C-alpha positions, 0 to 999 in steps of 0.5 A, spaced: 785 563 642 784 558 636 778 554 637 778 550 631 781 544 627 785 549 623 792 545 622 798 544 626 800 549 632 807 553 631 807 559 635 809 559 642 804 562 646 798 560 642 792 556 645 789 551 641 782 547 642 783 541 637 776 537 636 779 530 635 773 525 634 772 527 627 779 527 624 781 521 627 775 517 624 778 520 617 785 519 619 784 511 620 782 510 613 788 514 611 793 511 614 790 504 612 790 506 605 798 509 606 799 502 608 796 498 603 800 503 598 806 500 601 808 508 603 810 506 610 816 504 613 818 502 620 825 499 623 825 491 623 829 492 630 825 497 633 818 497 629 818 505 630 817 509 623 822 512 619 823 519 619 820 519 611 814 515 614 812 520 619 813 526 614 808 522 609 803 520 615 803 528 617 802 530 610 796 526 609 792 527 616 786 531 616 788 537 619 795 536 620 799 534 626 798 537 633 805 541 632 808 543 626 815 541 627 815 535 633 811 529 630 806 526 635 800 523 631 804 522 625 809 518 629 803 514 633 799 512 628 804 507 625 805 504 632 798 504 633 796 499 627 801 495 628 799 494 636 792 492 633 794 487 628 792 491 622 799 491 619 806 488 620 813 489 618 815 486 612 821 487 608 822 494 612 815 496 610 808 496 613 803 491 610 796 490 611 794 484 614 788 480 613 785 484 619 787 490 616 784 489 610 777 487 613 778 494 617 778 498 611 770 496 610 768 496 617 765 502 621 771 506 623 769 507 630 769 500 632 776 499 629 778 505 633 775 502 640 778 495 638 785 499 637 785 502 643 783 496 647 789 492 644 794 498 644 793 498 652 796 491 652 800 490 646 803 497 645 810 496 640 814 501 645 814 504 652 811 511 651 815 513 656 821 513 651 818 518 648 820 523 653 827 524 651 830 529 656 829 524 662 836 520 660 838 513 663 831 509 661 835 503 658 839 502 664 837 495 667 831 494 671 829 501 671 822 502 669 816 498 671 811 495 666 808 499 661 802 495 660 800 496 667 802 504 667 797 504 660 791 501 664 792 505 670 792 512 665 786 508 662 782 507 668 783 515 670 781 517 663 774 513 664 773 517 670 773 523 667 766 527 666 764 526 659 763 532 655 766 536 660 773 540 660 778 538 665 785 541 666 791 536 666 793 538 673 786 537 676 786 530 673 793 529 676 790 531 683 784 526 682 789 521 680 793 521 686 787 522 690 784 515 687 791 512 688 792 511 680 799 512 680 803 509 673 809 508 677 815 509 673 821 507 677 821 500 679 825 502 686 828 508 690 835 505 687 832 505 680 830 513 681 838 514 681 839 511 674 834 516 671 837 523 670 836 530 666 843 533 663 848 529 667 847 522 671 850 525 677 848 532 678 841 531 675 839 524 678 832 524 679 834 520 686 835 526 690 829 529 694 824 533 690 827 531 684 822 526 682 816 529 683 809 526 681 809 531 675 816 530 673 815 522 672 808 519 672 805 526 670 809 526 664 808 519 662 800 521 663 801 526 658 804 522 653 799 517 653 793 522 653 796 526 647 800 521 643 795 516 643 788 517 646 788 524 642 791 521 636 785 516 636 780 521 637 778 519 644 779 526 647 778 533 645 785 537 647 786 544 649 794 545 648 800 550 647 807 550 644 811 546 649 816 551 650 815 554 657 808 551 658 810 548 664 816 550 669 815 544 674 822 541 672 826 548 673 828 546 680 832 540 678 839 541 676 840 542 669 832 544 668 833 551 667 837 549 660 831 546 657 825 549 654 821 543 656 821 537 659 817 533 654 813 535 647 807 534 651 808 539 656 803 544 652 797 539 654 793 544 658 786 541 658 782 535 655 775 533 654 772 526 654 768 526 647 763 521 645 768 516 641 772 516 647 766 514 651 765 508 646 772 506 646 772 506 654 766 502 654 762 507 658 757 507 652 754 501 648 753 505 641 756 511 638 753 516 633 758 519 628 758 526 628 754 529 622 759 532 617 759 533 609 766 530 609 764 524 612 761 522 605 764 526 600 760 526 593 763 522 587 760 521 580 762 515 575 761 517 568 760 512 563 767 513 560 770 511 566 772 517 569 771 518 577 769 526 578 769 529 585 763 533 586 764 534 593 770 534 598 775 528 598 778 526 604 786 524 603 784 517 605 779 517 599 784 520 594 789 515 596 784 509 595 782 512 588 789 513 586 791 505 587 785 503 582 785 509 577 790 514 574 789 521 576 788 525 570 786 532 572 785 536 579 778 532 581 778 527 576 781 519 576 780 515 570 779 507 571 782 503 565 783 495 565 790 496 565 789 500 572 785 495 575 790 489 573 795 493 576 791 494 583 790 487 583 797 485 582 799 490 588 794 486 592 788 491 592 782 487 591 776 490 586 771 489 592 774 495 596 773 499 590 766 497 588 764 498 595 767 505 596 764 507 589 757 505 592 758 508 598 760 515 595 756 516 589 748 517 589 747 513 583 747 506 580 754 505 577 755 505 569 754 498 566 761 500 562 764 499 569 761 493 571 763 490 564 770 492 565 771 490 572 768 483 570 773 482 564 779 484 569 776 479 574 776 474 569 783 475 567 785 475 574 782 469 576 785 465 570 792 464 574 793 462 581 799 463 585 801 457 588 807 460 592 815 459 591 818 452 589 824 448 588 825 446 581 829 440 580 832 437 573 832 430 572 837 427 567 831 423 563 824 423 562 824 416 565 827 418 572 821 424 572 816 418 571 819 414 576 819 419 581 812 422 580 809 415 580 812 413 587 807 413 592 811 417 597 813 422 592 808 423 588 804 428 593 810 432 594 812 434 587 809 436 580 812 435 573 814 440 569 814 438 562 818 431 561 824 432 565 823 437 571 820 437 577 817 443 582 817 441 589 814 446 594 819 449 599 815 447 605 815 440 602 822 439 600 825 436 607 820 430 606 821 430 598 829 429 600 827 424 605 822 420 600 827 420 595 833 417 599 828 411 600 827 411 593 835 410 592 836 417 589 839 423 593 839 431 591 845 434 592 845 440 597 842 442 603 834 444 604 832 451 602 831 454 609 
């Protein structure tokens, strides 16, 4: 048995205990930094992360994903931060929202608590869709509301004894006894549309083929493992999914499957302090004591930032956004690197707040001087957004338009023959221009 957080599990039969609380606090920061760096891509249509994004997240997680070759946590994180409003898809990439940027400066436990509550009602996908061996899910009017199912599992989770291990089969029994059933199929008829391997012979509509453990149980495992576990609410005891559960072998085609889901290996859970806080069972939260939470940095007068302690992946990502990685444990800040960070949408306040938290000395005056100079240069230009540029035939027409009572607030002169019209004011500009007796050919910009 492996009882430590030593990375992803790969061997069949090996049992691992994963203490998720500390790593989730770190991983939240890391994933937000990956978003800030524009490293994460998701489908505009489905909102699901790309394979490259899943690999990128997995490579940066504090102790890796739960399994070596079957992503769980690295798949869940991009969906969780979308559901929480911390990031949105823009041009195929996940971009931090203002709420997401604020989250970088907030206590991680508070952010995780709000992410859990938000995910319950605003999740991006139906978690049951991740149990791919059960086919027919996309048929019309088959599945119940995922929101109701999530809330049911959350109530069951809140009823677990804090700090005590409970086997998932014992949890299943408790849920059924308390009638906490995250019903999957809308009706008995809907069950016939769900199947394993073959839609006729493997249909779950047959008696005994749709046992609670197969449908409601697998959904519960998905919620516990992929979301509650990823957010650090539960400590997990798990095996490789291959052969971990045999409750589906009596179903037609079940013998041909190594596992019914990637979550089959989850054997026991333990509600930890972070979980109690996120579920509203406690009002306060004390983070775990560990030197990794506040890694040591030293900022030298020559603007080298030296790591004198352990740097978490998220901290390395943040430093690399503002400075050049010049040696194994050294990042060098320059005016050029700071200007590039501002151009990429990274505020300097995030850097100074980070350095103040990670150092035990006053930041050198040379850094303050460079930051002040860069800030001054960055505030001398203002982005007013996109505009339509219109050329007039002569300065007299330009003057006529810019002095008109209706038009002067809708445009700005550029030199003596050009006008700039903000795109959101173009329809009003065209309408007022017609009243003046002129027309701009073409259609308004959409």
